[in-house]
C-alpha positions, 0 to 999 in steps of 0.5 A: 321530318318535324320534331316538336318539343314543348309545343315549339318546332325544335326541328322543322325541316330535315331532309337528308340521306346519310351513307356508310363510310361518311363523316357529316358535320352538323354546324349551326348556332346554339338552339338551331336543332343540332342536338335534337336531330342527333337524338332523333337519329338515335331513336330518343325522340319522336317525330310530329310529321314526316318519315325517316328510317335509320339502319332499317328502323322506322322512326315513327314506330316506337318498337323500332326506335327502342331497337335502334337505341342499342345499335347506335352510339350517341355521345352527348353532353351528359356522360351517362357514367356512374360516378361512384364506379371506377373507370374500369367498372363503368367500362365493364358495365356498359360493355356488358349491357351492349354485349361488347366483346371483352377484347374490344373493351380492353383495346378501347381502354388501352387506346384511351389510356384507361388501362393503368391506374386510371382504371381504378379511379372513381369517375366522380374524381375524374377531370372533364377530359378524362370523363370524355375519354371514358365515354369514348372508350365505351363507344369504341368498344361497342362498335356501333354502325352509326356514331352520333357525336355532340361536341366530341372535342369539348374538354379535351387537350390537343392530344385528346382532340387528335385522338378523337379525329383518329377515332372518327377516321377509323370508324368511317373507314370501317364502314360506319356513318359518323355525324358530328355536331360541332362549333369548331369551324377551324377544325371540322372541315379537315375531318368531315366529308360533308357539311350540313347547316342547321339553322332555325330547325331546318337542315340543308347541305352546305352550298346548296341553293 
């Protein structure tokens, strides 16, 4: 598949199959196309050429892409949280928008330590790590079939990074596909089942000739 942004081929040659129960690590320098690929898989971008199907949705069809956006969980650099709402209110809003089970919302809040006094704190007053935990809790409550994580360990302490690792393992173990874009070359090999190199807008399996 090929994706063009502003006349520039941000993704020029992605050819891959992703499977259930799998954790795929996207590695590569800044500007290589990792975030563009995640956005395409989330139904947030349009292809210029090629064909791709995600969870049965045809990425060349606008209606399919719109449907897909509600089926995947994308954690990017932006939190998409409302800063004037509390942590608990953000969880309730986003969970309700995606029709998440209230039981799953409560469990996600507990898992990330957001069920105590922190739940009553406006998001605008949180640290970067606490915001990341809130975004992750929203993702967990939704139970998406495809997890798209862009630098999910960023802004987290050692405890938070370990929590993300357990989250990734639990999601893949429950049958989801997890795609992680990360610069953490020391950490990710122990987390991922596959490594995909993204260089100059092309995607290749690590070690492939």
